[in-house]
N, C-alpha and C positions, 0 to 999 in steps of 0.2 A: 419503595418502587423498584420491580424486579428488571432484568435486563430486558426482558420480553414484552413488559409492560413499557416501557421504553421505549422499543423499539416499534409498539406499535401506538405511539402517543403521536409520533411526527413522521413525514410524510416522506417516502424515500424516494433518494433522488435518479431514481433509474427506473423503465419501464418495462425492461427484461423481466420474463416469468421467473418467479423467484425458487430458489432453493427448498429441496421439503424437508422436513426435520429430521436426524438423524434416529434411524431405527434401526442400523446392525454397525455394530464395532468388526471390521475384518483383522486389527492387529494394529502394532505401532509402526510408525515409521522411521530408519533407523538416521543416527547422526542429528536429530535434531533436539537441541540446548533444554526447550519443554516439550512438555507433553503431547504429541503429535500423532493422530490417530488416523488410520486410512477406514473407512465408513461408506456407509449405503444410506441413501434419502430415505423418502417414503416414494419417489418416483423411479427408484432403483439404479440410480447414479453415484456413482462413484465419487466422495466428498472427502477434503483432509478435514479433521473435526480438531479443533484446538480446545480442550477443557480449561475455564479458567485457574483451576485448583491445581494445575500442572507446571503454571510458569513460575518459573524461578526468579527468588527476589531480585531487582536491582538496586543500585543506588539512586541512579536516578529518572527511576520511572516507575508510577504504581503498576506491580506487576500486574495486579487485577481489571487495568484497563487496556489491557493488551488487546484483548479482542477486539471493541470497540474502534481502538487503530488502527484496528486491521479492516475494519467495514469502512470506515471513514474513509481509506486512503481507497477504497475503490469507489467509493460514491464521488469523492474528487475528482479521480481519473474519467467517471462516467459523465460529470459537469462540462470536465474539459472538452467531451467527445473523444478520449482515446480509445477506450476499448481493450485495454494492455491490462487490467487487472482480471485473474478469474473471478467470476461472481462471488462475491463473499457476504456474509449476513450473519448477525447476531441468533443465537438459539439457546433454550435449555434443551440442554442434551443426553443423552444417557449418561454420561458422568457430569452432569450441573452443567449451570451457562459456562458461553466461551462463543466462539468463531467456528464456519462452517465455508467451506470454499469447495468453489468448483475443481475435480480434477485434471491437471494438465497432462498429457500423455507425452513425456518428455521422448526428446529426439535424442537420443544416448551415444550417438556413432557422430556427432559433428561434434568439432572440440568449439566451445562455446568463447575461448579468448582470441578467436577470428572477429569475432562483433569488436573487440576493443583492437586488436592487430589495425585492423582498414576503419576505425569509427563508426562505425555502422550506421548511418542516418535512421535507421528506424528505430535507433534506441535516445532519439531528440525528445520523444517524447516523456520517455523515461526518467531524465536530465531534469525536465521541466517541471513534471509531476515531484519529485524530489525534491528540488526547491521548494517548491511551495508547503510541501507538506514537510520539511524539515527532516527529512530520511535520516535515520543514523545508522542506515546499515545495508547498506544495498552494495551488496557483494556481488560477484560475479556468478554463485551457484544460485541467486536470486532471480536471475533472468533466466527461462527457461524456453529454449526453443523447442515447439510444437514437433510432436512427427506428421509427417506427410501434409506440410506447409510453411509456409514464410513468416507465419507467426511467432513473435517474440510474448512472454508474458513476465510478468511480476508478482513474486510470491514472498512470503514473512514482511510482513510490510507494518510490522507491528510496532517499531522503536521508532514513531513517527509524530508530528504535530507537536513536540516539545517546543516552547512558549522561549530559550533561549537557545540563539543558532549553536547547530551541531549537525550540521550536513556533514557527511562521511560516506562516501563513494569513491567507487572504480571508474566514473565517468567524468573525472576531470579534465580530460582530453577536449569538451568541448568549452575548455576554462577558456576565456577573453570573445568566443565566436559570438557574433550578431544571432541572436533566435530566428529561426526561417520563422517568414510572416503567416505560415499554419499557427505557430506556436503562441505567436501575439493574438491572432483571431481565437485559439482557444483561451487565453488569458482572461480574455473578455466573455467567454459564455460563463468563466466560472465566477467572474466578478458579479454577472447577473445574478444565476445561483445561489451564491450565497448572499445575495440582499433578500433571495425570493425564499431562504428558510434554513440555505448549507449553515451561514452561519450560526443559526439557534439552535442546529442540532449539535456543532461542534463544540459547543458551549456547556449544550445539556449531557451528553455521553462523554464529554471531559470537564474540561474550563472555561469560565468567560474570558480567561487572560490566554489561554492560548487557542482558542475559536480570534482573538483580535490579533496574536501575534500573527496567523496565518495570512489575516487581512492583509497588514501588514507587509508581510512576505510579498504577497502578489502585490499590493499596489507600488511596491517599490522595481519588481519587475517589472512592470507594465511601463513605470517610468525613463526608464533604463534596462530594455530589453535585450541583456548580454550577460550571456554564463557569467557568473563569480570565479575568480580567481580561487586556488586554495588556499585553506588560512594556512599564517605562517607560526600562529599563538596556542594551535592544538594540533592534533594528529587528525589530518584531514580524509585518512583511510578506516576503513573499517578494517575488524583483526577477527580471525585470519579474512582477508580478503576475497579469497576464492569463496 
């Protein structure tokens, strides 16, 4: 079954209008480790297109699944009610199957390090999402401030959902803090979404073991709604952290 057939065979967990198909590639985005292209979709919107053929081999992830992991992170965020990941979906694009994500107009005049220095409370949803999805690569540069608003968006979410604990993040400033009540309520929404089909979607696009691990992480966080401490037996930060 092709990626697009999988996409059509399972209900998507968001009611938002879907991005269109990629119809024009405008160029490649610099500094990306994998093939990352600025493109336009059928609605004329700017999107980021990541064809799977351009993903570099990894020792702990199947690089052909990175597009699905990007999409599932978006869908888990939507199930949580966070709306912090730009709309992302699977496509068969001009350069083959991959993911497409709505382009964020980034504010390049504001230093994002201030978010960490002040431990901005707007980062709580990212911290919770990253625990649940087991994000192994939450760099500061993956948190984009949107120009003209106070919104923060999370991008580059392909290294997620591994069944082995691998959380690597710049958000350890929350370690040991109790989750705000709104975050706990969001986790309950995700629990319902998993039972309504999101678990099956993760199992289909990835593996049963990764879907089960996601549920276990959620259950553990609901049982003890405290941000965990950084691990002592492995690298807790992504590299480079920026």
